C-alpha positions in Angstrom: -15.5 -56.9 4.0 -15.1 -53.2 4.3 -18.1 -51.0 5.1 -19.6 -48.7 2.4 -17.3 -46.0 1.1 -19.4 -43.3 2.6 -18.3 -44.5 6.0 -14.6 -44.5 5.1 -13.4 -40.9 5.0 -10.2 -40.2 3.3 -6.9 -40.2 5.3 -6.5 -36.4 4.6 -9.9 -35.6 6.1 -9.2 -37.7 9.2 -5.7 -36.3 9.8 -7.0 -32.7 9.5 -9.8 -33.5 11.9 -7.6 -35.3 14.4 -5.0 -32.4 14.4 -7.7 -29.8 15.0 -9.4 -31.8 17.7 -6.1 -32.4 19.5 -4.8 -28.9 19.3 -8.2 -27.2 19.6 -7.2 -24.8 16.8 -7.5 -24.8 13.0 -4.4 -22.6 12.8 -2.3 -25.0 14.9 -3.6 -28.0 12.9 -2.7 -26.2 9.7 0.9 -25.4 10.9 1.3 -29.0 12.0 0.1 -30.4 8.7 1.8 -27.8 6.5 -1.5 -26.6 5.0 -3.4 -23.4 5.0 -6.1 -22.6 7.5 -8.7 -22.6 4.8 -7.6 -26.0 3.5 -8.0 -27.5 7.0 -11.4 -25.8 7.4 -12.5 -27.2 4.1 -11.4 -30.7 5.0 -13.2 -30.6 8.3 -16.4 -29.3 6.6 -16.1 -32.1 4.0 -15.8 -34.7 6.8 -18.8 -33.3 8.6 -20.8 -33.3 5.4 -19.8 -36.9 4.6 -20.7 -38.2 8.0 -23.8 -36.0 8.4 -22.7 -34.9 11.9 -21.4 -31.7 13.3 -18.0 -32.4 14.9 -17.1 -28.9 16.1 -18.9 -25.9 17.5 -17.6 -22.7 15.9 -17.4 -19.8 18.3 -15.9 -16.6 16.8 -12.3 -17.5 16.1 -12.3 -20.7 18.1 -13.5 -24.3 17.7 -14.8 -26.7 20.3 -15.6 -30.4 19.9 -19.2 -31.5 20.1 -20.0 -34.5 22.3 -20.1 -36.6 19.1 -16.9 -35.0 17.8 -15.1 -35.8 21.1 -16.0 -39.5 20.9 -15.1 -39.7 17.2 -11.8 -37.9 17.8 -10.7 -40.5 20.4 -11.5 -43.4 18.0 -9.9 -41.8 15.0 -6.8 -41.0 17.0 -6.4 -44.6 18.0 -7.0 -45.8 14.4 -4.3 -43.4 13.1 -1.9 -44.6 15.8 -2.5 -48.2 14.8 -1.9 -47.4 11.1 1.3 -45.5 12.0 2.6 -48.4 14.1 1.8 -50.9 11.4 3.6 -48.8 8.8 6.6 -48.3 11.2 6.8 -52.0 11.8 6.6 -52.8 8.1 9.3 -50.3 7.3 11.6 -51.6 10.0 11.2 -55.2 9.0 9.7 -55.8 5.6 10.7 -59.4 5.3 10.6 -61.4 8.5 7.6 -60.1 10.3 7.2 -58.3 13.6 6.0 -59.5 17.0 4.7 -56.8 19.3 4.9 -58.4 22.8 3.7 -57.0 26.1 5.9 -58.1 29.0 5.9 -57.9 32.7 8.8 -55.6 33.8 10.7 -58.0 36.1 10.0 -61.1 34.0 11.0 -59.3 30.9 14.2 -57.8 32.3 15.4 -60.9 34.2 14.2 -63.9 32.3 13.1 -63.0 28.7 15.5 -60.3 27.6 18.7 -62.3 28.2 17.3 -65.2 26.2 15.5 -63.4 23.4 18.7 -63.4 21.3 18.4 -67.2 21.0 15.0 -66.7 19.3 16.2 -64.0 17.0 19.2 -66.1 16.0 16.9 -69.0 15.1 14.5 -66.8 13.2 16.6 -64.3 11.2 14.6 -61.4 9.8 12.0 -61.4 12.6 11.8 -58.5 15.0 10.4 -58.6 18.6 9.2 -55.3 20.0 8.9 -55.4 23.8 6.4 -53.2 25.5 5.9 -53.1 29.3 2.4 -53.7 30.6 1.4 -54.6 34.1 -2.4 -55.2 33.6 -4.4 -57.2 31.1 -5.8 -55.1 28.2 -8.2 -55.6 25.3 -6.5 -57.1 22.3 -9.3 -55.8 20.1 -8.2 -52.2 20.7 -4.5 -52.6 20.9 -1.7 -53.1 18.4 0.0 -55.8 20.5 0.1 -59.4 19.1 0.7 -61.2 22.5 1.4 -60.6 26.1 3.1 -62.4 29.0 0.4 -62.9 31.6 0.7 -63.8 35.3 -2.1 -65.0 37.5 -5.1 -67.2 37.0 -6.0 -68.4 33.5 -8.4 -65.5 32.9 -8.0 -63.0 30.1 -11.4 -62.4 28.4 -11.3 -62.9 24.6 -7.7 -64.2 24.6 -6.2 -67.7 24.0 -3.7 -68.7 26.7 -0.6 -71.0 26.4 0.7 -72.2 29.8 4.4 -71.3 30.4 5.3 -72.1 34.0 4.4 -72.1 37.7 5.9 -69.5 39.9 7.5 -70.4 43.3 8.4 -67.7 45.8 10.7 -67.7 48.7 11.2 -65.2 51.6 14.5 -63.4 50.8 16.5 -60.8 52.6 20.1 -59.6 52.9 22.5 -61.7 55.0 22.9 -58.8 57.4 19.2 -58.5 57.8 18.8 -62.2 58.6 21.5 -61.9 61.4 20.1 -58.7 62.8 16.6 -60.1 63.2 17.8 -63.5 64.3 15.8 -65.3 61.6 15.8 -69.1 62.1 12.3 -70.4 61.8 9.2 -69.2 59.7 7.6 -67.9 62.9 10.6 -65.6 63.4 9.7 -63.7 60.2 6.7 -62.2 62.0 9.0 -60.0 64.1 10.9 -58.6 61.0 9.9 -55.8 58.7 8.1 -57.1 55.6 8.1 -55.7 52.0 4.9 -56.0 50.0 4.0 -55.8 46.3 0.7 -53.9 45.8 -0.4 -56.3 43.0 -0.1 -59.2 45.5 -1.3 -57.7 48.7 -2.1 -61.0 50.4 1.1 -62.8 49.5 2.6 -62.7 53.0 -0.7 -63.8 54.5 -0.8 -66.8 52.2 2.8 -67.6 53.1 2.2 -67.6 56.8 -0.9 -69.7 56.3 1.1 -72.2 54.2 3.6 -72.5 57.0 0.8 -72.8 59.6 1.7 -69.7 61.5 -0.9 -67.5 63.2 -0.7 -63.8 62.6 -2.5 -60.5 63.1 -2.2 -57.5 60.7 0.9 -57.5 58.5 2.5 -54.1 57.8 5.5 -52.9 55.9 6.8 -50.9 52.9 4.7 -51.2 49.7 6.1 -51.4 46.2 4.5 -51.3 42.7 7.1 -53.5 41.0 9.5 -56.3 41.9 12.7 -54.5 40.9 12.7 -51.8 43.6 11.5 -54.4 46.1 14.5 -56.6 45.3 16.8 -53.6 45.7 15.2 -52.7 49.1 15.5 -56.3 50.3 19.2 -56.4 49.3 19.7 -53.1 51.1 18.4 -54.6 54.3 15.1 -52.8 54.5 13.0 -55.9 54.9 12.2 -59.4 53.9 10.4 -59.9 50.6 8.6 -62.8 48.9 10.3 -63.1 45.5 10.1 -65.4 42.6 13.0 -67.8 43.0 13.7 -68.1 39.3 14.0 -64.3 38.9 16.5 -63.6 41.7 19.2 -66.1 40.8 21.7 -63.2 40.2 21.2 -61.9 43.8 21.3 -65.4 45.3 24.5 -66.3 43.5 26.3 -63.1 44.5 25.1 -63.4 48.1 23.2 -60.1 48.0 20.1 -62.0 49.0 19.7 -65.2 51.0 16.6 -67.2 52.0 15.3 -65.5 55.2 14.5 -68.9 56.7 14.1 -72.5 55.5 10.5 -73.1 54.8 8.1 -74.8 52.4 8.0 -73.4 48.9 4.8 -71.6 47.9 3.4 -71.4 44.4 1.6 -68.1 43.8 0.3 -68.4 40.2 1.2 -69.2 36.7 2.7 -67.5 33.7 0.9 -67.7 30.3 1.4 -66.4 26.8 -1.8 -64.6 26.0 -2.9 -63.7 22.4 -6.0 -63.1 20.3 -7.3 -66.4 18.9 -7.4 -65.1 15.4 -3.6 -64.4 15.6 -2.6 -67.9 16.7 -1.2 -68.8 13.3 0.5 -65.4 12.7 4.1 -66.7 11.8 6.1 -64.6 14.3 3.7 -65.4 17.1 3.5 -69.1 16.3 7.3 -69.2 16.1 7.7 -67.4 19.4 5.1 -69.5 21.2 7.0 -72.7 20.1 10.3 -71.2 21.1 9.4 -70.0 24.6 7.6 -73.2 25.6 10.6 -75.2 24.4 13.1 -72.8 26.2 11.2 -73.2 29.5 11.0 -77.0 29.2 14.7 -77.2 28.4 15.6 -75.1 31.5 13.2 -77.1 33.7 14.9 -80.3 32.7 18.4 -78.8 33.2 17.5 -77.7 36.7 15.9 -80.9 37.9 12.3 -79.7 37.4 12.7 -76.1 38.5 12.9 -73.0 36.4 16.0 -70.9 37.2 18.6 -71.5 39.9 
């Protein structure tokens, strides 16, 4: 149920207010909206009267948001953005439905994007918009329908569908392995290591898994997998990389296992989504497809995802 009409200002009043708040000028807002200055001023005054709150401080020929106005402007801007995105999605795909999906950069580039055509072929008319996100966000305040999540099964307020476990291996260039004479897991201690800042303890866990004592571990730091893969292939160090995402480099010989060692699982991938969107047709279809796609690949590779 919508709130009373007095709490739902018209779109014209809100757009005039948002433009003036963003530009800090009635004149600039008027130019942007194709209105006169007096028209924008009247709309802002009408909005303040309807809400019963002063949104701007008028100082000679300038305006400045009040504290209340600043908070209101942020929320109105987000609401207008959501309406704009919804309208854009509807216009782009009026029949089949649109899925706005947040993806992890490396997973999205290496695993999902090459396979998404299979989903689209099976569901003509549907559109999937991919948006890169590294950290969990609040579905209540975002326009995204779902997200690929890595880590523990924790995302407040979201439903989670398990996708797969992740196994990492220490990888480096063939030349790097020869140069540092890497034969056993203990040998890796004497080589330069590459680290991912979202997994700062990955190497520590790997050495513990392989029962190797160590002191402080140093090396280059990266914020995403892709540049770390390139650095490893260039011989800058050894990196702990998801096996199923570096099949291309392993097949071409750009990367090789640094040493033979026990595999190590570092976490799980999940499809996260708001519980009240679970039956949204594009999301339900995608959830079914991706779980089946992963299971099919697992069976084809003897229980392992990827090569």
